[in-house]
DRENZAKE-293949 format. One record per residue (C-alpha): residue in one letter; x, y, z. Coordinates in steps of 0.2 Angstrom, whole numbers, padded with zeros to 4 digits, always signed. Layout:
AXYZ;...
This chain:
M+0010+0261-0001;W+0027+0255+0005;S+0036+0258-0011;G+0028+0275-0013;L+0034+0280+0005;F+0051+0275+0000;R+0051+0286-0015;S+0043+0301-0007;H+0051+0302+0011;L+0069+0296+0008;S+0082+0308+0003;Q+0093+0307-0013;P+0099+0289-0015;T+0117+0288-0009;L+0128+0272-0009;C+0123+0268+0009;R+0104+0271+0007;R+0105+0260-0009;A+0114+0246+0001;W+0102+0248+0016;A+0086+0247+0004;H+0094+0232-0005;H+0097+0223+0012;L+0079+0227+0017;R+0072+0221+0000;R+0082+0205+0002;S+0076+0202+0020;W+0058+0206+0016;H+0059+0193+0001;S+0066+0180+0012;L+0053+0183+0025;A+0039+0182+0012;A+0046+0166+0006;S+0044+0157+0023;S+0033+0165+0035;V+0022+0176+0024;Q+0018+0161+0013;A+0012+0151+0028;A+0001+0166+0033;I-0009+0167+0017;A-0027+0163+0018;L-0033+0148+0008;P-0051+0144+0002;G-0053+0130+0013;D-0047+0137+0029;A-0058+0136+0044;L-0062+0152+0054;E-0050+0147+0068;I-0036+0144+0056;L-0040+0161+0048;Q-0039+0170+0064;E-0022+0161+0069;K-0015+0167+0052;N-0021+0185+0055;S-0013+0186+0071;T+0003+0179+0065;L+0003+0192+0051;R+0000+0206+0063;A+0014+0200+0074;M+0026+0201+0059;L+0020+0218+0054;Q+0023+0225+0072;T+0042+0221+0069;L+0043+0231+0053;Q+0050+0249+0053;W+0044+0262+0042;P+0058+0272+0033;R+0064+0287+0043;L+0054+0303+0040;L+0064+0317+0033;R+0051+0328+0025;F+0032+0330+0022;H+0020+0338+0010;G+0008+0352+0014;Y-0001+0365+0003;G+0006+0357-0012;E+0024+0359-0007;T+0038+0348+0001;H+0045+0354+0017;E+0061+0348+0026;L+0060+0342+0044;P+0061+0350+0056;L+0051+0365+0050;R+0056+0379+0061;S+0046+0395+0064;D+0058+0406+0055;K+0058+0397+0038;C+0046+0399+0023;K+0028+0400+0027;P+0015+0391+0016;P+0006+0400+0002;G-0011+0408+0007;A-0006+0412+0025;L-0021+0417+0035;P-0020+0430+0049;A-0022+0425+0067;A-0036+0437+0069;D-0048+0428+0057;E-0062+0423+0067;R-0068+0408+0057;V-0051+0400+0057;L-0048+0403+0076;Q-0065+0394+0079;Y-0059+0379+0068;L-0042+0379+0077;A-0050+0379+0094;G-0062+0364+0090;F-0047+0355+0083;F-0036+0359+0098;D-0050+0353+0109;G-0050+0336+0100;D-0031+0333+0096;G-0022+0346+0106;C-0012+0346+0122;V-0008+0359+0135;F+0008+0355+0145;G+0018+0366+0157;G+0029+0375+0144;G+0017+0377+0129;I+0005+0368+0118;H+0006+0355+0104;V-0004+0346+0091;V+0000+0329+0084;Q-0006+0322+0066;C-0002+0309+0054;F+0012+0313+0041;D-0001+0314+0027;R-0012+0326+0035;A+0000+0340+0038;E-0011+0354+0032;V-0019+0357+0049;L-0002+0358+0058;M+0003+0371+0044;L-0013+0381+0048;F-0008+0381+0067;R+0010+0386+0063;T+0003+0400+0051;A-0009+0407+0065;F+0002+0406+0080;G+0020+0402+0074;G+0030+0388+0082;S+0038+0373+0073;I+0033+0356+0065;T+0044+0342+0070;K+0044+0323+0069;N+0034+0315+0084;R+0038+0297+0080;D+0043+0285+0066;G+0031+0272+0059;K+0031+0254+0064;G+0020+0241+0057;L+0002+0248+0055;N+0007+0263+0065;R+0011+0277+0053;P+0024+0291+0055;I+0017+0306+0066;L+0021+0324+0065;Q+0018+0337+0079;W+0017+0356+0080;R+0024+0364+0095;V+0025+0382+0102;F+0033+0387+0118;G+0036+0403+0129;Q+0027+0420+0125;A+0021+0413+0108;A+0012+0398+0117;R+0004+0411+0130;Q-0002+0422+0115;A-0009+0406+0107;A-0018+0401+0123;S-0025+0418+0125;L-0033+0417+0107;L-0039+0400+0109;A-0046+0400+0127;P-0062+0411+0123;R-0067+0399+0109;S-0062+0382+0117;I-0074+0372+0127;T-0065+0356+0133;K-0048+0364+0136;H-0054+0381+0141;R-0047+0380+0159;Q-0031+0373+0154;L-0028+0386+0141;L-0032+0400+0153;L-0020+0393+0166;L-0006+0393+0153;A-0011+0410+0147;G-0010+0417+0165;L+0007+0410+0168;P+0020+0424+0171;P+0035+0425+0159;Q+0047+0424+0173;A+0038+0411+0183;S+0048+0402+0196;S+0051+0383+0196;R+0038+0382+0210;S+0025+0391+0200;R+0028+0380+0185;Q+0027+0365+0196;E+0010+0371+0203;C+0004+0374+0186;T+0009+0356+0180;S+0000+0349+0195;E-0016+0359+0191;L-0015+0354+0173;S-0014+0336+0178;F-0029+0338+0189;L-0039+0347+0176;K-0036+0333+0163;R-0042+0320+0175;F-0061+0325+0176;D-0073+0334+0165;S-0066+0352+0166;A-0075+0358+0150;V-0086+0374+0151;S-0104+0375+0143;R-0106+0388+0130;E-0113+0391+0113;C-0102+0385+0098;S-0101+0388+0080;V-0102+0376+0064;E-0083+0380+0062;Y-0079+0374+0080;F-0089+0358+0076;T-0079+0356+0060;G-0063+0357+0069;L-0068+0345+0083;F-0075+0333+0069;D-0059+0334+0059;A-0049+0328+0075;D-0061+0316+0083;G-0076+0313+0071;H-0080+0297+0061;I-0090+0294+0045;A-0097+0276+0044;L-0105+0268+0028;A-0118+0255+0034;G-0129+0243+0025;N-0131+0247+0007;A-0129+0266+0006;A-0133+0272+0024;L-0123+0285+0032;R-0119+0288+0050;V-0109+0303+0057;E-0102+0302+0075;V-0090+0311+0087;S-0083+0303+0103;Q-0076+0311+0118;K-0070+0305+0135;F-0083+0317+0144;G-0099+0323+0138;T-0100+0342+0141;V-0094+0347+0124;L-0105+0334+0115;R-0121+0342+0124;C-0115+0359+0117;L-0114+0352+0100;Q-0131+0343+0101;H-0138+0360+0106;M-0130+0369+0091;L-0135+0356+0078;A-0153+0357+0084;H-0154+0376+0086;D-0143+0381+0070;L-0146+0367+0058;G-0162+0359+0064;I-0154+0342+0065;Q-0158+0330+0080;A-0142+0320+0086;S-0142+0307+0099;L-0130+0307+0114;Y-0124+0290+0121;H-0114+0288+0137;L-0104+0272+0140;E-0092+0268+0154;S-0076+0275+0145;K-0083+0288+0133;S-0098+0297+0127;T-0103+0298+0108;L-0114+0310+0099;R-0122+0301+0084;I-0132+0308+0069;R-0142+0295+0060;G-0151+0296+0043;T-0142+0298+0026;S-0151+0315+0022;A-0146+0323+0039;C-0128+0316+0038;K-0126+0323+0021;A-0133+0341+0026;V-0121+0341+0041;L-0106+0336+0030;R-0110+0349+0017;E-0110+0362+0031;M-0093+0357+0037;L-0086+0356+0020;G-0091+0374+0018;S-0084+0379+0035;G-0066+0374+0031;M-0064+0355+0034;L-0046+0349+0030;A-0042+0332+0038;K-0058+0323+0033;A-0063+0333+0018;R-0060+0319+0005;Q-0071+0307+0015;A-0085+0320+0017;E-0085+0323-0002;L-0086+0304-0005;A-0101+0303+0008;V-0111+0317+0001;N-0110+0309-0016;V-0114+0291-0011;T-0129+0283-0020;L-0135+0265-0021;Q-0126+0263-0038;N-0109+0268-0032;A-0109+0262-0014;V-0096+0248-0017;E-0084+0260-0025;V-0087+0274-0012;G-0084+0261+0002;K-0067+0257-0005;E-0062+0275-0008;M-0067+0279+0010;T-0057+0264+0017;N-0042+0271+0009;C-0044+0288+0017;V-0044+0282+0035;G-0030+0276+0046;N-0024+0258+0050;Q-0032+0256+0067;T-0045+0243+0060;C-0034+0237+0045;G-0040+0219+0041;K-0056+0221+0052;R-0066+0233+0041;Q-0081+0226+0033;D-0083+0226+0014;H-0099+0229+0005;A-0104+0211+0007;G-0100+0211+0025;R-0111+0226+0028;V-0125+0218+0020;R-0123+0202+0030;A-0122+0213+0046;L-0138+0221+0041;K-0147+0204+0039;I-0140+0198+0056;A-0147+0214+0064;R-0164+0211+0056;M-0164+0193+0062;Q-0160+0200+0079;A-0174+0211+0079;K-0186+0197+0074;A-0179+0187+0088;R-0183+0201+0100;A-0201+0202+0093;G-0203+0183+0094;I-0206+0180+0075;G-0196+0172+0061;D-0188+0154+0058;S-0186+0147+0076;S-0171+0136+0070;Q-0162+0150+0063;L-0166+0162+0078;Q-0160+0148+0091;E-0144+0146+0081;L-0141+0164+0081;H-0145+0166+0099;R-0133+0152+0103;L-0119+0159+0093;R-0121+0177+0100;K-0125+0172+0119;K-0112+0179+0132;L-0111+0171+0149;K-0107+0182+0163;Q-0097+0176+0178;H-0111+0171+0189;E-0120+0162+0175;F-0104+0153+0169;I-0101+0147+0188;S-0119+0141+0190;Q-0119+0132+0173;V-0103+0122+0176;K-0108+0117+0193;N-0124+0111+0186;H-0114+0100+0175;G-0104+0092+0189;F-0089+0103+0190;Q-0083+0103+0208;H-0067+0114+0206;P-0065+0133+0208;A-0075+0139+0193;K-0070+0157+0195;L-0052+0154+0190;L-0058+0144+0175;F-0069+0159+0170;H-0055+0171+0171;G-0043+0160+0161;L-0056+0158+0147;D-0060+0177+0148;H-0043+0182+0140;K-0050+0196+0132;E-0056+0204+0148;M-0073+0206+0142;K-0081+0200+0159;A-0090+0188+0148;V-0087+0171+0140;M-0093+0167+0122;L-0094+0151+0112;E-0078+0156+0102;D-0068+0157+0118;M-0070+0138+0121;L-0067+0132+0103;F-0049+0128+0106;L-0055+0113+0117;D-0060+0104+0102;R-0042+0104+0095;W-0032+0104+0112;K-0023+0087+0116;P-0019+0087+0134;P-0003+0078+0140;A-0006+0060+0144;F-0002+0061+0163;L-0017+0073+0166;T-0029+0059+0161;R-0021+0043+0168;T-0024+0036+0185;A-0011+0035+0198;N+0002+0020+0197;P+0008+0016+0214;Q+0022+0005+0207;A+0028+0019+0196;M+0028+0031+0211;E+0039+0019+0221;E+0051+0018+0206;F+0052+0036+0205;K+0056+0038+0223;A+0070+0026+0222;L+0077+0035+0207;L+0077+0051+0217;V+0086+0043+0232;R+0099+0036+0221;N+0103+0052+0212;Y+0101+0064+0227;K+0105+0053+0242;N+0090+0058+0252;F+0072+0064+0249;L+0074+0081+0256;K+0089+0085+0244;A+0078+0078+0230;W+0064+0090+0235;R+0074+0105+0236;H+0084+0102+0220;C+0072+0093+0208;L+0054+0095+0214;D+0050+0110+0225;Q+0063+0124+0219;G+0062+0134+0235;Q+0044+0131+0242;I+0037+0128+0259;V+0048+0113+0265;A+0065+0121+0260;A+0058+0138+0267;V+0054+0131+0284;A+0070+0121+0286;L+0081+0135+0281;Y+0073+0147+0293;L+0074+0134+0307;S+0093+0132+0303;W+0099+0149+0301;V+0088+0162+0309;P+0090+0168+0328;E+0081+0158+0341;T+0067+0170+0344;L+0062+0170+0326;N+0065+0151+0326;T+0052+0150+0340;M+0040+0160+0332;W+0041+0150+0316;V+0038+0134+0325;R+0023+0141+0333;L+0017+0147+0316;V+0020+0130+0308;R+0010+0121+0322;S-0004+0133+0322;H-0006+0137+0303;L-0003+0121+0294;P-0012+0105+0293;Q-0006+0091+0304;P+0002+0079+0290;T+0012+0094+0284;T+0019+0098+0301;R+0024+0080+0303;T+0032+0080+0286;I+0042+0096+0290;A+0047+0088+0307;W+0054+0073+0298;A+0063+0082+0285;L+0072+0096+0296;P+0087+0086+0303;K+0092+0080+0286;F+0090+0097+0278;A+0099+0105+0293;T+0114+0094+0289;W+0114+0098+0270;A+0112+0117+0274;A+0127+0116+0286;E+0137+0108+0273;S+0133+0119+0259;L+0131+0137+0267;G+0137+0136+0284;A+0151+0148+0290;R+0168+0140+0294;P+0182+0147+0304;G+0194+0147+0290;D+0182+0156+0277;T+0189+0172+0269;L+0178+0188+0268;E+0174+0185+0250;T+0168+0167+0254;L+0157+0173+0268;R+0150+0187+0257;H+0147+0174+0244;K+0138+0162+0256;N+0128+0176+0263;A+0123+0182+0246;K+0118+0164+0241;L+0108+0162+0257;R+0098+0178+0254;A+0095+0173+0237;V+0087+0157+0243;L+0077+0166+0256;K+0069+0178+0242;T+0062+0162+0234;T+0055+0154+0250;Q+0037+0155+0254;W+0030+0156+0272;P+0015+0144+0276;R-0002+0150+0271;L-0010+0161+0284;L-0026+0154+0291;R-0028+0162+0308;F-0020+0175+0319;H-0018+0177+0338;G-0025+0192+0348;S-0017+0200+0364;D-0028+0188+0374;G-0020+0172+0366;E-0036+0168+0357;A-0034+0162+0340;Y-0045+0170+0326;E-0050+0162+0309;L-0046+0172+0293;P-0056+0181+0287;L-0063+0189+0303;R-0080+0196+0296;S-0089+0210+0306;Q-0105+0200+0306;K-0096+0187+0318;T-0092+0200+0331;C-0103+0216+0329;P-0118+0214+0316;S-0122+0232+0318;P-0110+0247+0320;P-0104+0245+0338;P-0108+0259+0351;L-0094+0270+0357;P-0087+0266+0374;A-0086+0279+0388;D-0068+0283+0384;A-0071+0285+0366;D-0062+0301+0364;D-0046+0294+0371;I-0047+0279+0359;L-0052+0290+0344;Q-0037+0301+0347;Y-0025+0285+0348;L-0033+0278+0332;G-0032+0295+0323;G-0013+0295+0326;F-0011+0277+0320;F-0022+0279+0305;D-0012+0295+0300;G+0004+0283+0301;D-0002+0266+0293;G-0019+0270+0287;C-0025+0272+0269;V-0041+0280+0261;A-0044+0269+0246;G-0057+0278+0234;Y-0063+0270+0218;L-0077+0272+0206;A-0085+0257+0214;H-0083+0261+0232;C-0072+0269+0245;R-0063+0259+0259;L-0053+0263+0274;V-0038+0251+0276;V-0025+0248+0290;G-0012+0234+0287;Q-0001+0226+0300;S+0010+0211+0302;F+0001+0195+0307;D+0009+0195+0325;K+0003+0213+0328;A-0015+0211+0326;E-0021+0219+0342;I-0022+0236+0334;L-0033+0229+0320;I-0044+0221+0333;L-0046+0238+0341;F-0051+0246+0325;Q-0064+0232+0322;A-0071+0234+0339;T-0073+0252+0337;F-0080+0254+0319;G-0084+0237+0313;G-0077+0230+0297;S-0067+0214+0294;I-0049+0208+0296;S-0042+0197+0282;R-0026+0191+0274;H-0016+0205+0265;R-0001+0198+0259;A+0008+0181+0259;G+0025+0180+0268;T+0041+0178+0257;G+0058+0176+0264;L+0061+0189+0277;R+0045+0198+0274;K+0031+0191+0287;P+0014+0188+0281;M+0002+0204+0283;I-0016+0205+0288;K-0027+0220+0286;W-0043+0229+0293;E-0055+0236+0280;I-0071+0244+0281;S-0083+0250+0267;G-0100+0256+0263;Q-0111+0266+0275;A-0099+0260+0290;C-0084+0267+0281;R-0092+0285+0280;R-0097+0284+0299;A-0079+0279+0303;A-0072+0293+0292;R-0083+0305+0301;L-0077+0299+0318;L-0059+0299+0313;A-0057+0315+0303;P-0057+0327+0318;Y-0043+0318+0327;S-0032+0316+0311;L-0019+0329+0304;T-0011+0320+0289;K-0026+0312+0282;Q-0040+0324+0288;R-0045+0330+0271;Q-0045+0312+0264;L-0056+0306+0278;L-0068+0321+0275;L-0069+0315+0257;A-0073+0298+0262;A-0086+0304+0274;D-0095+0312+0260;W-0092+0299+0246;P-0107+0298+0234;E-0118+0283+0236;H-0120+0281+0218;A-0107+0279+0204;F-0112+0295+0195;G-0102+0309+0203;R-0088+0299+0210;Q-0075+0303+0197;Q-0071+0320+0204;F-0069+0312+0221;V-0057+0299+0215;V-0047+0313+0206;E-0047+0324+0221;L-0042+0310+0233;S-0027+0306+0221;R-0021+0324+0221;L-0022+0325+0240;K-0010+0310+0242;R+0003+0317+0230;H+0005+0333+0240;D+0006+0338+0258;S-0012+0340+0262;A-0010+0339+0281;V-0019+0352+0292;V-0010+0361+0306;G-0019+0357+0322;P-0016+0353+0341;C-0009+0336+0346;S-0011+0325+0362;V-0001+0312+0370;R-0013+0299+0364;Y-0011+0305+0346;L+0007+0304+0348;A+0006+0286+0355;G-0004+0280+0340;F+0007+0289+0327;F+0023+0282+0336;D+0016+0264+0336;A+0013+0266+0317;E+0029+0276+0311;G+0041+0277+0326;N+0057+0268+0330;I+0066+0265+0347;L+0085+0265+0343;P+0099+0261+0356;R+0112+0274+0357;H+0129+0274+0367;Y+0126+0258+0376;I+0114+0266+0390;S+0104+0279+0381;I+0090+0277+0368;R+0084+0288+0354;L+0066+0289+0347;R+0063+0293+0329;M+0048+0296+0317;V+0049+0298+0299;Q+0036+0305+0287;K+0036+0310+0268;F+0029+0327+0272;R+0034+0337+0287;T+0018+0346+0292;V+0013+0333+0305;L+0030+0332+0312;D+0031+0351+0315;C+0014+0349+0325;L+0022+0335+0335;L+0038+0345+0337;R+0029+0360+0345;F+0019+0349+0356;L+0034+0340+0363;M+0044+0356+0365;Q+0030+0363+0376;D+0031+0347+0387;L+0049+0342+0386;G+0059+0358+0382;P+0069+0362+0366;K+0084+0353+0372;N+0077+0336+0371;V+0068+0337+0354;S+0075+0340+0337;A+0069+0339+0319;F+0078+0336+0303;A+0071+0340+0286;
């Protein structure tokens, strides 16, 4: 295949190309002599060794570049790239008004086409260019290279059309399309002289339509099904000579239309399966699959015509040869992973053994071994099992480490590496006090003191260096706060250790980074940059508790069950509190919507926890750690609420919110079941990208909450001050501006876009 690609897709051999090809051959032969030879499978190799060699070979393949694509073949002719719309057309050009062709092209476009702000395009592998030629014949446009090949990824071609021709193509495809009907209508209705704002809105609407199932339900034809199958279909040869035909899509509306067409027009029953990431329409039964494939061959199948012809003629006698031929007709997505005929027979036997196991019949020893090899342990099962075996450490981290494939389950093969793993000796040895004293003496001899040894050899910028550096160089107010944090949030031995280390570290820091009277500007800048670099690597102590306005210390996390098991009743001055909280939530709040749940979140610095306590007292929820402190960034805590309490809080806050009112209304109506949440997630994401604020009246309490979240007090001209609020979008600022101008007058308030 590689040499054939050289001969067919490189231009006439020149001296430069001959030298390049000679260099590539020499490089490949030298690589084959060393690495490839080591990756060859041997008869006595174990399964783990074969898997390791396969991974090595795949990693090598990913570094190999295909020759540059200069031309392609279509309709029996060779065409140079790029093939513009004004150059020669392929023989047998079909008119755009041919209804059967348009039905086929609409189905193919629903599978592999894409609508963007300026036009439409379709991509295909370089050896399946006939479909792109058909699009170009029907609608014009050009065929260009999309990307070069690399490793197992073959070169890709694309057909594109822009401007008026794209709008005409969209108007012809839209009445026959199902999945991309609304996207094509949006492009077809775009004015020729549309402004940049209109095009931006069109792009935003297209992005919105692509995120959820925007398909329309309508009757479809066999030609449409043929086009969609050519783009996203799959023909599988299972067992001895059994066929399976299936089509997969992200959303299921178009598959339900195809299911109805197959039952109504062809009398074939197809099954529809819905998984988490896709939906699949599957046709079982060799006779039913052959009937469908014959119908599609008669309806103009192009991309998978060779596979369909082989599948229609498969028998028990030629199943092995047909399987090999069908393997050569598909792409490289499962190269090295496909089953041969013997593998399909073994898979069929395993499936039969599993069926017997579920029925409780068969050889018990074989069934137990099969069950042991196939069993998957979920996270809760894994944690309970390791605890039953005496493992007292955090088992959740161990599970995620073993689940490197992110399958949310652990199998036997995930732990086979333990049989050949040889841990370092120091992990399994008992502590040696004499060696520890010798090591400490060696550190003192090389670094003069323990603190310098810790900073340069052991810690590399962790907690002791962080605390000491802060106490030596930050202002006195921050110094006091840090000492308070150390005393309240660290265990007592750690506090004593830091107190012992600080004087010596302060001496070292003053000698190394301290500013001296004779330092030049460049020296001061260098020391300042070095100090900031050290600060970025220092960690604050782990936050275990926080203090409220009353001076009381609260342990983290502070659950709602400890303070208010049920939703707390609203106080008498609830309207004033909700106005303030609505303003604060508009500034620092977040509506986080996922397929699993919806939450309201407000984050604050650990020393400004009073507002979070007010949110919890009003709505319930919990206060937990949000982010650890690093350098000049202080630790963060957050208030969050979810479930039914989240819907209640959203309903209460929405009437007092301006910036996030529409987001809160979505959260108030968030579906209780996972089905139907996808559209809510997409709509919430769209509201956050644009100015979705509503224009409404403000109050002093709303302004106080908003200013607490987003405001700044700036000194000006020694004796005056300036108040400033900044937002991404200006609708809420316009509302505040009107409110302030009514009370303070236009001379005292100004706004800048």
